[in-house]
MIDOSE-1310 file (N, C-alpha, C; in nm, 2 decimals, decimal comma, always signed):
residues 279
mtea	-3,31/+3,03/+5,12/-3,24/+3,16/+5,11/-3,30/+3,24/+5,11; -3,23/+3,36/+5,19/-3,34/+3,50/+5,25/-3,42/+3,53/+5,15; -3,32/+3,56/+5,04/-3,43/+3,69/+4,92/-3,51/+3,57/+4,85; -3,54/+3,45/+4,88/-3,58/+3,35/+4,73/-3,73/+3,34/+4,84
aalp	-3,74/+3,37/+5,00/-3,84/+3,36/+5,07/-3,95/+3,46/+5,01; -3,91/+3,61/+4,94/-3,97/+3,68/+4,91/-4,07/+3,68/+4,79; -3,99/+3,58/+4,72/-4,04/+3,56/+4,53/-4,18/+3,49/+4,53; -4,23/+3,56/+4,47/-4,41/+3,47/+4,42/-4,35/+3,32/+4,44
gqpr	-4,53/+3,31/+4,48/-4,52/+3,12/+4,43/-4,44/+3,04/+4,54; -4,38/+3,11/+4,65/-4,33/+3,04/+4,72/-4,38/+2,87/+4,77; -4,35/+2,77/+4,71/-4,40/+2,65/+4,78/-4,40/+2,64/+4,95; -4,52/+2,53/+4,93/-4,52/+2,53/+5,12/-4,62/+2,41/+5,08
ggai	-4,50/+2,31/+5,20/-4,49/+2,13/+5,18/-4,60/+2,11/+5,30; -4,60/+2,00/+5,27/-4,66/+1,94/+5,38/-4,59/+1,80/+5,46; -4,64/+1,69/+5,52/-4,55/+1,62/+5,54/-4,43/+1,55/+5,47; -4,37/+1,44/+5,52/-4,24/+1,41/+5,44/-4,28/+1,22/+5,47
sgpa	-4,26/+1,18/+5,54/-4,24/+1,04/+5,56/-4,42/+0,99/+5,57; -4,41/+0,89/+5,50/-4,57/+0,80/+5,51/-4,67/+0,85/+5,41; -4,79/+0,80/+5,39/-4,85/+0,80/+5,27/-4,90/+0,95/+5,23; -4,83/+0,95/+5,05/-4,85/+1,03/+5,04/-4,97/+1,11/+4,94
tara	-4,97/+1,01/+4,86/-5,15/+1,02/+4,77/-5,19/+0,87/+4,72; -5,28/+0,82/+4,68/-5,37/+0,73/+4,67/-5,24/+0,61/+4,63; -5,13/+0,61/+4,56/-5,03/+0,57/+4,53/-4,91/+0,55/+4,56; -4,83/+0,63/+4,64/-4,73/+0,65/+4,71/-4,70/+0,72/+4,86
hcvl	-4,63/+0,64/+4,85/-4,59/+0,61/+5,05/-4,42/+0,64/+5,02; -4,38/+0,78/+5,07/-4,26/+0,78/+5,16/-4,14/+0,71/+5,28; -4,04/+0,63/+5,22/-4,02/+0,62/+5,37/-3,86/+0,70/+5,33; -3,80/+0,80/+5,47/-3,74/+0,86/+5,49/-3,64/+0,77/+5,52
apnp	-3,50/+0,85/+5,42/-3,33/+0,75/+5,48/-3,31/+0,84/+5,58; -3,19/+0,78/+5,65/-3,14/+0,86/+5,74/-3,02/+0,90/+5,75; -3,02/+0,99/+5,62/-2,89/+1,06/+5,61/-2,94/+1,20/+5,60; -2,94/+1,27/+5,69/-3,01/+1,41/+5,67/-2,87/+1,49/+5,67
samt	-2,86/+1,60/+5,60/-2,75/+1,72/+5,59/-2,79/+1,81/+5,52; -2,69/+1,98/+5,51/-2,75/+2,04/+5,42/-2,76/+2,03/+5,33; -2,70/+1,91/+5,22/-2,74/+1,91/+5,09/-2,84/+1,86/+5,08; -2,89/+1,72/+5,20/-2,98/+1,64/+5,12/-3,12/+1,65/+5,24
ldgt	-3,14/+1,81/+5,26/-3,27/+1,84/+5,41/-3,26/+1,73/+5,49; -3,42/+1,68/+5,50/-3,42/+1,56/+5,61/-3,37/+1,42/+5,61; -3,35/+1,41/+5,45/-3,29/+1,30/+5,42/-3,31/+1,24/+5,26; -3,31/+1,15/+5,28/-3,36/+1,11/+5,11/-3,51/+1,06/+5,11
ntwi	-3,64/+1,07/+5,02/-3,68/+1,05/+5,06/-3,71/+0,90/+4,93; -3,71/+0,79/+4,96/-3,73/+0,70/+4,88/-3,91/+0,68/+4,91; -3,92/+0,63/+4,78/-4,10/+0,66/+4,73/-4,10/+0,51/+4,65; -4,21/+0,51/+4,73/-4,28/+0,33/+4,75/-4,41/+0,32/+4,66
vaep	-4,43/+0,32/+4,53/-4,56/+0,33/+4,41/-4,63/+0,25/+4,37; -4,75/+0,19/+4,39/-4,80/+0,08/+4,35/-4,99/+0,16/+4,36; -5,05/+0,05/+4,29/-5,19/+0,05/+4,26/-5,26/+0,02/+4,37; -5,33/+0,06/+4,44/-5,41/+0,03/+4,55/-5,45/-0,14/+4,61
dsdl	-5,48/-0,15/+4,44/-5,53/-0,34/+4,44/-5,43/-0,41/+4,40; -5,31/-0,38/+4,36/-5,18/-0,48/+4,30/-5,11/-0,50/+4,45; -5,06/-0,66/+4,38/-4,94/-0,69/+4,50/-4,82/-0,64/+4,48; -4,78/-0,59/+4,41/-4,65/-0,52/+4,33/-4,64/-0,40/+4,32
avvi	-4,49/-0,37/+4,37/-4,50/-0,21/+4,38/-4,32/-0,15/+4,31; -4,36/-0,06/+4,26/-4,21/-0,01/+4,21/-4,18/+0,07/+4,34; -4,03/+0,07/+4,35/-3,94/+0,16/+4,44/-3,86/+0,26/+4,36; -3,89/+0,42/+4,38/-3,82/+0,53/+4,31/-3,67/+0,56/+4,41
dpgp	-3,56/+0,60/+4,38/-3,44/+0,60/+4,45/-3,42/+0,52/+4,59; -3,39/+0,45/+4,63/-3,39/+0,39/+4,73/-3,28/+0,44/+4,84; -3,24/+0,51/+4,74/-3,10/+0,59/+4,86/-2,99/+0,56/+4,89; -2,95/+0,60/+4,99/-2,79/+0,54/+5,04/-2,79/+0,38/+5,07
ldeg	-2,62/+0,37/+5,03/-2,63/+0,20/+5,08/-2,64/+0,22/+5,30; -2,78/+0,19/+5,29/-2,83/+0,17/+5,46/-2,88/+0,10/+5,45; -2,81/-0,03/+5,53/-2,89/-0,18/+5,52/-3,04/-0,14/+5,57; -3,03/-0,08/+5,67/-3,16/-0,07/+5,79/-3,27/-0,01/+5,71
hlra	-3,21/+0,12/+5,67/-3,34/+0,23/+5,54/-3,39/+0,07/+5,46; -3,29/-0,01/+5,40/-3,34/-0,05/+5,21/-3,43/-0,11/+5,30; -3,38/-0,22/+5,38/-3,49/-0,29/+5,45/-3,63/-0,25/+5,54; -3,62/-0,10/+5,55/-3,70/-0,06/+5,60/-3,82/-0,06/+5,51
vidt	-3,75/+0,00/+5,39/-3,83/+0,01/+5,26/-3,89/-0,14/+5,22; -3,86/-0,22/+5,23/-3,91/-0,36/+5,20/-4,02/-0,36/+5,28; -4,00/-0,39/+5,43/-4,10/-0,39/+5,51/-4,20/-0,31/+5,48; -4,21/-0,19/+5,46/-4,28/-0,12/+5,47/-4,41/-0,15/+5,37
aera	-4,35/-0,24/+5,25/-4,38/-0,22/+5,12/-4,47/-0,39/+5,19; -4,41/-0,47/+5,19/-4,47/-0,60/+5,29/-4,57/-0,60/+5,37; -4,59/-0,49/+5,45/-4,68/-0,46/+5,54/-4,81/-0,43/+5,49; -4,81/-0,36/+5,36/-4,89/-0,33/+5,29/-4,93/-0,45/+5,16
gkri	-4,85/-0,52/+5,22/-4,91/-0,68/+5,12/-4,84/-0,65/+4,93; -4,78/-0,61/+4,99/-4,68/-0,58/+4,81/-4,56/-0,63/+4,83; -4,52/-0,69/+4,69/-4,35/-0,76/+4,66/-4,34/-0,62/+4,56; -4,17/-0,59/+4,54/-4,11/-0,48/+4,51/-4,07/-0,61/+4,35
altl	-4,09/-0,46/+4,29/-4,07/-0,58/+4,17/-3,98/-0,49/+4,07; -3,95/-0,37/+4,08/-3,88/-0,27/+4,02/-3,89/-0,18/+4,11; -3,74/-0,14/+4,05/-3,64/-0,01/+4,13/-3,59/+0,09/+4,00; -3,67/+0,19/+4,00/-3,62/+0,34/+3,86/-3,51/+0,45/+3,99
lthg	-3,45/+0,50/+3,92/-3,37/+0,59/+3,99/-3,39/+0,76/+3,89; -3,39/+0,81/+4,00/-3,42/+0,96/+3,94/-3,29/+1,03/+3,89; -3,18/+1,00/+3,89/-3,01/+1,03/+3,90/-2,92/+0,96/+3,99; -2,81/+0,98/+3,92/-2,74/+0,83/+3,97/-2,61/+0,90/+4,10
hpdh	-2,68/+0,98/+4,18/-2,63/+1,08/+4,28/-2,63/+1,00/+4,40; -2,50/+0,97/+4,48/-2,48/+0,89/+4,56/-2,61/+0,87/+4,67; -2,67/+0,97/+4,68/-2,79/+0,96/+4,83/-2,90/+0,90/+4,73; -2,92/+0,89/+4,62/-3,00/+0,89/+4,63/-2,99/+0,67/+4,47
aega	-2,89/+0,66/+4,47/-2,89/+0,53/+4,36/-2,76/+0,43/+4,44; -2,68/+0,48/+4,56/-2,58/+0,40/+4,59/-2,65/+0,33/+4,69; -2,80/+0,28/+4,70/-2,80/+0,14/+4,77/-2,90/+0,07/+4,71; -2,89/+0,14/+4,54/-2,97/+0,03/+4,44/-2,94/-0,11/+4,44
arfa	-2,81/-0,15/+4,42/-2,79/-0,27/+4,38/-2,79/-0,35/+4,49; -2,79/-0,31/+4,68/-2,78/-0,38/+4,70/-2,96/-0,43/+4,73; -3,03/-0,28/+4,72/-3,16/-0,31/+4,71/-3,23/-0,46/+4,61; -3,10/-0,46/+4,47/-3,16/-0,52/+4,39/-3,19/-0,69/+4,41
elth	-3,04/-0,70/+4,51/-3,01/-0,79/+4,58/-3,13/-0,86/+4,63; -3,15/-0,77/+4,74/-3,27/-0,79/+4,90/-3,40/-0,80/+4,81; -3,44/-0,75/+4,70/-3,60/-0,77/+4,62/-3,59/-0,85/+4,50; -3,48/-0,89/+4,46/-3,48/-0,93/+4,36/-3,56/-0,89/+4,21
savr	-3,52/-0,72/+4,19/-3,59/-0,66/+4,13/-3,50/-0,60/+4,04; -3,49/-0,57/+3,89/-3,43/-0,52/+3,82/-3,41/-0,35/+3,87; -3,30/-0,28/+3,78/-3,33/-0,14/+3,84/-3,28/-0,09/+3,70; -3,36/+0,02/+3,65/-3,39/+0,12/+3,57/-3,34/+0,27/+3,58
aldp	-3,23/+0,34/+3,44/-3,20/+0,46/+3,53/-3,22/+0,50/+3,32; -3,17/+0,63/+3,37/-3,11/+0,68/+3,22/-3,01/+0,65/+3,19; -2,92/+0,59/+3,28/-2,77/+0,64/+3,27/-2,74/+0,47/+3,29; -2,71/+0,39/+3,18/-2,69/+0,25/+3,12/-2,59/+0,21/+3,22
alcl	-2,50/+0,24/+3,31/-2,42/+0,23/+3,43/-2,49/+0,16/+3,54; -2,61/+0,27/+3,56/-2,64/+0,23/+3,68/-2,80/+0,11/+3,66; -2,84/+0,04/+3,59/-2,93/-0,06/+3,53/-2,86/-0,20/+3,56; -2,94/-0,23/+3,62/-2,92/-0,39/+3,64/-3,03/-0,48/+3,60
gdeg	-3,03/-0,62/+3,49/-3,10/-0,63/+3,42/-3,26/-0,63/+3,44; -3,21/-0,52/+3,32/-3,34/-0,47/+3,27/-3,27/-0,31/+3,19; -3,36/-0,25/+3,06/-3,26/-0,21/+3,01/-3,28/-0,06/+3,07; -3,25/+0,04/+2,94/-3,24/+0,20/+3,08/-3,37/+0,23/+3,02
laag	-3,38/+0,42/+3,07/-3,52/+0,47/+3,06/-3,49/+0,54/+3,00; -3,56/+0,62/+2,89/-3,58/+0,71/+2,77/-3,74/+0,83/+2,72; -3,74/+0,95/+2,71/-3,81/+1,03/+2,72/-3,90/+0,96/+2,64; -4,04/+0,98/+2,73/-4,16/+0,88/+2,62/-4,19/+0,76/+2,67
dvvt	-4,09/+0,72/+2,78/-4,08/+0,52/+2,82/-4,26/+0,54/+2,87; -4,33/+0,46/+2,94/-4,43/+0,48/+3,02/-4,40/+0,33/+3,07; -4,33/+0,33/+3,21/-4,38/+0,21/+3,30/-4,43/+0,17/+3,35; -4,49/+0,02/+3,33/-4,61/-0,01/+3,38/-4,62/-0,17/+3,51
tggl	-4,64/-0,16/+3,57/-4,57/-0,25/+3,69/-4,71/-0,28/+3,77; -4,76/-0,41/+3,77/-4,89/-0,44/+3,83/-5,02/-0,31/+3,80; -5,01/-0,28/+3,70/-5,18/-0,21/+3,67/-5,08/+0,00/+3,70; -5,01/+0,02/+3,74/-4,96/+0,11/+3,76/-4,88/+0,19/+3,64
elrv	-4,89/+0,29/+3,62/-4,86/+0,41/+3,51/-4,78/+0,45/+3,58; -4,67/+0,51/+3,51/-4,56/+0,58/+3,53/-4,45/+0,66/+3,39; -4,49/+0,77/+3,43/-4,40/+0,78/+3,25/-4,32/+0,89/+3,24; -4,21/+0,84/+3,18/-4,11/+0,87/+3,21/-4,04/+1,05/+3,15
vptp	-4,01/+1,12/+3,25/-4,01/+1,28/+3,17/-3,83/+1,32/+3,22; -3,77/+1,33/+3,08/-3,68/+1,38/+3,11/-3,61/+1,50/+3,14; -3,54/+1,49/+3,21/-3,54/+1,67/+3,31/-3,43/+1,72/+3,39; -3,31/+1,70/+3,26/-3,12/+1,71/+3,29/-3,18/+1,84/+3,30
ghta	-3,02/+1,90/+3,42/-3,02/+2,03/+3,44/-2,93/+1,98/+3,58; -3,02/+1,97/+3,65/-2,95/+1,94/+3,78/-2,86/+1,85/+3,78; -2,86/+1,71/+3,71/-2,76/+1,65/+3,64/-2,78/+1,63/+3,51; -2,70/+1,57/+3,42/-2,72/+1,51/+3,33/-2,83/+1,40/+3,29
dslc	-2,84/+1,34/+3,37/-2,94/+1,22/+3,38/-3,04/+1,21/+3,49; -3,07/+1,35/+3,48/-3,22/+1,36/+3,59/-3,36/+1,30/+3,49; -3,39/+1,28/+3,56/-3,54/+1,22/+3,50/-3,67/+1,26/+3,63; -3,81/+1,32/+3,62/-3,88/+1,26/+3,66/-4,01/+1,17/+3,61
fhlp	-4,07/+1,11/+3,69/-4,18/+1,02/+3,68/-4,36/+1,07/+3,71; -4,42/+1,09/+3,58/-4,55/+1,11/+3,62/-4,65/+1,04/+3,69; -4,72/+1,08/+3,73/-4,81/+0,95/+3,78/-4,94/+1,02/+3,76; -4,97/+0,98/+3,67/-5,10/+1,05/+3,62/-5,20/+1,02/+3,71
adra	-5,24/+0,94/+3,74/-5,31/+0,84/+3,85/-5,38/+0,98/+3,95; -5,25/+0,98/+4,02/-5,27/+1,05/+4,12/-5,23/+1,24/+4,14; -5,20/+1,27/+3,96/-5,20/+1,40/+3,93/-5,07/+1,46/+3,99; -4,97/+1,34/+4,01/-4,86/+1,39/+4,08/-4,74/+1,36/+4,01
vlsg	-4,63/+1,42/+3,98/-4,49/+1,41/+3,98/-4,38/+1,36/+4,09; -4,29/+1,31/+4,07/-4,21/+1,20/+4,12/-4,06/+1,33/+4,10; -4,07/+1,42/+4,16/-3,90/+1,53/+4,09/-3,76/+1,49/+4,11; -3,75/+1,38/+4,18/-3,62/+1,35/+4,26/-3,57/+1,50/+4,30
dtil	-3,40/+1,54/+4,24/-3,38/+1,68/+4,29/-3,40/+1,80/+4,18; -3,49/+1,77/+4,06/-3,50/+1,90/+3,99/-3,58/+1,98/+4,10; -3,68/+1,90/+4,16/-3,78/+1,99/+4,27/-3,79/+1,93/+4,38; -3,73/+2,05/+4,47/-3,71/+1,99/+4,64/-3,85/+2,05/+4,70
grgt	-3,83/+1,97/+4,85/-4,00/+2,00/+4,89/-3,97/+2,12/+4,97; -3,82/+2,19/+5,01/-3,78/+2,29/+5,04/-3,67/+2,35/+5,01; -3,64/+2,51/+5,00/-3,52/+2,56/+4,94/-3,50/+2,52/+4,78; -3,42/+2,55/+4,70/-3,34/+2,56/+4,58/-3,25/+2,39/+4,56
tvva	-3,31/+2,38/+4,40/-3,20/+2,22/+4,41/-3,05/+2,34/+4,37; -2,95/+2,31/+4,30/-2,84/+2,29/+4,24/-2,81/+2,22/+4,13; -2,78/+2,31/+4,04/-2,74/+2,27/+3,96/-2,60/+2,25/+3,93; -2,56/+2,12/+3,88/-2,43/+2,08/+3,93/-2,32/+2,07/+3,84
hpdg	-2,31/+2,19/+3,82/-2,14/+2,24/+3,74/-2,05/+2,10/+3,72; -2,02/+2,05/+3,65/-2,00/+2,06/+3,52/-2,11/+1,98/+3,41; -2,13/+1,89/+3,48/-2,25/+1,82/+3,45/-2,40/+1,86/+3,42; -2,44/+1,96/+3,54/-2,55/+2,00/+3,51/-2,55/+2,13/+3,44
rlgd	-2,62/+2,17/+3,36/-2,65/+2,29/+3,30/-2,75/+2,38/+3,28; -2,74/+2,48/+3,29/-2,83/+2,58/+3,34/-3,00/+2,55/+3,30; -2,88/+2,61/+3,14/-3,02/+2,59/+3,00/-3,07/+2,46/+3,05; -3,05/+2,38/+3,03/-3,10/+2,23/+3,00/-3,25/+2,26/+3,13
ylds	-3,18/+2,27/+3,25/-3,19/+2,29/+3,39/-3,39/+2,34/+3,36; -3,33/+2,49/+3,30/-3,51/+2,59/+3,28/-3,56/+2,51/+3,17; -3,51/+2,46/+3,07/-3,63/+2,39/+2,98/-3,67/+2,29/+3,04; -3,62/+2,25/+3,14/-3,69/+2,08/+3,25/-3,77/+2,18/+3,36
lrrl	-3,78/+2,27/+3,36/-3,88/+2,36/+3,48/-4,00/+2,37/+3,38; -4,01/+2,43/+3,27/-4,07/+2,43/+3,17/-4,15/+2,37/+3,14; -4,11/+2,23/+3,07/-4,15/+2,14/+3,07/-4,24/+2,05/+3,19; -4,12/+2,05/+3,32/-4,27/+2,05/+3,43/-4,36/+2,13/+3,45
rslt	-4,39/+2,31/+3,42/-4,48/+2,37/+3,44/-4,61/+2,31/+3,35; -4,61/+2,26/+3,20/-4,65/+2,21/+3,12/-4,71/+2,11/+3,14; -4,67/+2,01/+3,21/-4,74/+1,94/+3,32/-4,88/+1,99/+3,40; -4,82/+2,06/+3,46/-4,92/+2,15/+3,53/-5,04/+2,21/+3,47
vddg	-4,96/+2,20/+3,39/-5,09/+2,34/+3,31/-5,21/+2,25/+3,17; -5,10/+2,13/+3,11/-5,20/+2,08/+3,04/-5,22/+1,95/+3,12; -5,15/+1,88/+3,18/-5,22/+1,75/+3,21/-5,24/+1,78/+3,38; -5,25/+1,85/+3,46/-5,30/+1,86/+3,58/-5,24/+1,78/+3,63
vatv	-5,10/+1,82/+3,65/-5,05/+1,84/+3,75/-5,06/+1,86/+3,90; -5,09/+1,88/+4,02/-5,09/+1,93/+4,13/-5,03/+1,92/+4,26; -4,96/+1,77/+4,23/-4,86/+1,72/+4,36/-4,66/+1,71/+4,32; -4,60/+1,75/+4,39/-4,47/+1,68/+4,38/-4,44/+1,68/+4,48
lpgh	-4,39/+1,50/+4,47/-4,33/+1,41/+4,56/-4,18/+1,44/+4,54; -4,10/+1,52/+4,62/-3,98/+1,57/+4,56/-3,84/+1,44/+4,67; -3,76/+1,43/+4,61/-3,65/+1,37/+4,58/-3,57/+1,41/+4,79; -3,64/+1,52/+4,82/-3,56/+1,55/+4,95/-3,70/+1,67/+5,05
gpvl	-3,70/+1,64/+5,14/-3,78/+1,75/+5,17/-3,97/+1,69/+5,15; -4,04/+1,82/+5,22/-4,20/+1,76/+5,25/-4,25/+1,73/+5,14; -4,38/+1,67/+5,10/-4,47/+1,73/+4,96/-4,50/+1,85/+4,94; -4,50/+1,86/+4,82/-4,57/+2,00/+4,77/-4,68/+1,99/+4,69
ndaq	-4,77/+2,05/+4,80/-4,92/+2,04/+4,72/-4,98/+2,13/+4,63; -4,90/+2,24/+4,62/-4,92/+2,34/+4,47/-4,75/+2,31/+4,37; -4,79/+2,21/+4,29/-4,67/+2,18/+4,17/-4,72/+2,33/+4,09; -4,83/+2,39/+4,09/-4,75/+2,48/+3,92/-4,69/+2,61/+4,03
gave	-4,75/+2,64/+4,13/-4,68/+2,72/+4,27/-4,53/+2,71/+4,24; -4,51/+2,56/+4,27/-4,35/+2,55/+4,28/-4,28/+2,54/+4,14; -4,34/+2,53/+4,07/-4,27/+2,47/+3,91/-4,22/+2,69/+3,90; -4,34/+2,77/+3,91/-4,32/+2,92/+3,88/-4,25/+2,97/+3,98
fyla	-4,20/+2,94/+4,15/-4,15/+2,99/+4,22/-3,97/+2,96/+4,19; -3,96/+2,84/+4,11/-3,79/+2,79/+4,08/-3,78/+2,89/+3,95; -3,90/+2,89/+3,88/-3,83/+2,98/+3,75/-3,81/+3,12/+3,82; -3,89/+3,16/+3,91/-3,80/+3,28/+3,92/-3,75/+3,29/+4,01
hrah	-3,73/+3,20/+4,09/-3,59/+3,23/+4,18/-3,48/+3,22/+4,07; -3,46/+3,15/+3,99/-3,36/+3,13/+3,85/-3,30/+3,21/+3,80; -3,43/+3,37/+3,76/-3,42/+3,43/+3,68/-3,38/+3,58/+3,77; -3,45/+3,58/+3,90/-3,37/+3,63/+4,06/-3,22/+3,65/+4,04
rlaq	-3,18/+3,46/+4,02/-3,02/+3,46/+4,05/-2,94/+3,50/+3,98; -3,00/+3,51/+3,82/-2,91/+3,50/+3,69/-2,88/+3,66/+3,71; -3,02/+3,77/+3,74/-2,98/+3,85/+3,77/-2,90/+3,91/+3,87; -2,90/+3,89/+3,97/-2,78/+3,86/+4,10/-2,60/+3,86/+4,04
veta	-2,63/+3,76/+3,95/-2,50/+3,65/+3,94/-2,44/+3,78/+3,83; -2,55/+3,81/+3,73/-2,50/+3,94/+3,60/-2,47/+4,06/+3,66; -2,51/+4,13/+3,78/-2,48/+4,25/+3,79/-2,35/+4,28/+3,89; -2,38/+4,13/+4,00/-2,19/+4,10/+4,05/-2,08/+4,11/+3,96
veag	-2,12/+4,06/+3,88/-2,00/+4,06/+3,74/-1,96/+4,19/+3,67; -2,07/+4,27/+3,66/-2,06/+4,40/+3,65/-1,99/+4,48/+3,72; -1,99/+4,45/+3,83/-1,92/+4,49/+3,94/-1,79/+4,48/+3,95; -1,71/+4,39/+3,90/-1,61/+4,32/+3,88/-1,57/+4,19/+4,00
hrtp	-1,69/+4,16/+4,05/-1,68/+3,98/+4,04/-1,63/+3,88/+3,95; -1,55/+3,87/+3,87/-1,50/+3,80/+3,79/-1,53/+3,65/+3,86; -1,46/+3,59/+3,93/-1,43/+3,42/+3,97/-1,55/+3,37/+4,03; -1,60/+3,24/+4,05/-1,70/+3,16/+4,06/-1,71/+3,22/+4,24
aevv	-1,54/+3,18/+4,33/-1,59/+3,20/+4,43/-1,61/+3,34/+4,45; -1,64/+3,43/+4,38/-1,58/+3,61/+4,42/-1,75/+3,62/+4,45; -1,85/+3,59/+4,26/-1,94/+3,59/+4,31/-2,03/+3,57/+4,40; -1,97/+3,41/+4,45/-2,06/+3,33/+4,54/-2,04/+3,40/+4,66
anvy	-1,94/+3,52/+4,75/-1,94/+3,60/+4,81/-1,99/+3,72/+4,83; -2,02/+3,78/+4,69/-2,13/+3,86/+4,69/-2,26/+3,86/+4,71; -2,32/+3,74/+4,60/-2,48/+3,70/+4,58/-2,51/+3,64/+4,69; -2,41/+3,51/+4,75/-2,45/+3,40/+4,91/-2,44/+3,47/+5,02
advd	-2,43/+3,61/+5,00/-2,34/+3,66/+5,11/-2,41/+3,57/+5,26; -2,57/+3,58/+5,25/-2,68/+3,58/+5,38/-2,68/+3,44/+5,34; -2,60/+3,36/+5,29/-2,63/+3,21/+5,33/-2,54/+3,16/+5,39; -2,52/+3,03/+5,50/-2,44/+2,96/+5,55/-2,35/+2,91/+5,43
rslw	-2,25/+2,97/+5,50/-2,11/+2,95/+5,41/-2,10/+2,78/+5,42; -2,14/+2,66/+5,47/-2,12/+2,57/+5,49/-2,19/+2,52/+5,32; -2,26/+2,57/+5,26/-2,32/+2,57/+5,14/-2,29/+2,62/+5,01; -2,19/+2,71/+5,04/-2,08/+2,80/+4,94/-2,06/+2,68/+4,86
paae	-1,97/+2,57/+4,86/-1,93/+2,50/+4,78/-2,01/+2,47/+4,62; -2,20/+2,41/+4,75/-2,24/+2,40/+4,62/-2,33/+2,50/+4,59; -2,28/+2,62/+4,60/-2,33/+2,77/+4,58/-2,28/+2,80/+4,42; -2,12/+2,77/+4,47/-1,99/+2,75/+4,32/-2,07/+2,72/+4,20
lsvr	-2,08/+2,53/+4,26/-2,12/+2,50/+4,17/-2,24/+2,59/+4,05; -2,33/+2,60/+4,09/-2,42/+2,69/+4,04/-2,42/+2,83/+3,97; -2,36/+2,87/+4,03/-2,24/+3,04/+3,98/-2,19/+2,98/+3,88; -2,10/+2,84/+3,86/-2,03/+2,82/+3,75/-2,14/+2,81/+3,62
aqld	-2,24/+2,72/+3,66/-2,37/+2,72/+3,54/-2,44/+2,83/+3,50; -2,42/+2,87/+3,60/-2,53/+3,05/+3,57/-2,39/+3,12/+3,47; -2,29/+3,12/+3,53/-2,18/+3,25/+3,43/-2,21/+3,13/+3,31; -2,14/+3,06/+3,25/-2,15/+2,94/+3,15/-2,31/+2,98/+3,09
ylge	-2,41/+2,99/+3,15/-2,52/+3,02/+3,11/-2,51/+3,20/+3,04; -2,47/+3,29/+3,08/-2,49/+3,41/+3,10/-2,38/+3,44/+2,96; -2,30/+3,36/+2,94/-2,17/+3,38/+2,84/-2,21/+3,33/+2,69; -2,27/+3,18/+2,70/-2,38/+3,14/+2,61/-2,48/+3,25/+2,52
hgli	-2,48/+3,32/+2,62/-2,63/+3,43/+2,53/-2,58/+3,58/+2,53; -2,46/+3,55/+2,57/-2,38/+3,68/+2,54/-2,45/+3,85/+2,63; -2,46/+3,78/+2,76/-2,49/+3,86/+2,89/-2,40/+3,92/+2,97; -2,26/+3,84/+2,94/-2,16/+3,90/+3,03/-2,04/+3,82/+2,92
dga	-1,92/+3,91/+2,98/-1,84/+3,91/+2,83/-1,69/+3,84/+2,98; -1,59/+3,73/+2,92/-1,50/+3,76/+2,98/-1,50/+3,71/+3,09; -1,61/+3,67/+3,16/-1,60/+3,57/+3,30/-1,57/+3,47/+3,34
């Protein structure tokens, strides 16, 4: 978005599909759109010397893509032993049940309704498969069930839709809540400061090689947007649609419905904190 490009800390991404770190390989799903950017990033994660792999977000129900993920793992000499989901949106999770059939692997997620053949995930869980260690980081905000996965051996975090490789994410009101999202960004910032996370492996868009800069950019962007929405309400723009037309006037109108979801979340946040009245 135009005004976001002027903020400090604008992340600069690298490649999308292919190897990203010593343990993470991206297979790009063929579902590009205004909301999914180049498509969904399906991540194959494994220890280099292990024959077992974990897949994060198998993506849409696209047989060709699901088989491409399996083929990529097998070419590397690995069998997919577990599937994890960052959240339940269809572009990340719709293919999970079919993928589980194809790989004979369990599916784990925060939402029990998405799990197949194994228990769900919770804050503080550590997933270990074939010597690989993934730490579960709860990051609600985009959705209530959003998770990230910390890959300490690569100083990386698999961020789902909490941080994208390009642009900014939608806080999907009413399931997503802005206060939760800001807390999640701060949690990710502490991973960059305290745990040395340097790389973001996002659910859409290119890999980000400056994790701390990406988080700081997102926090600055959200503060900027909140100030814009507060100003718009003070100027008399009372409904979410009116605020979007005012604040997002320079954004492609095809993105306005998604922007309205975020604006609704912003209005709720401002109201809850007593920063606006009667919006």
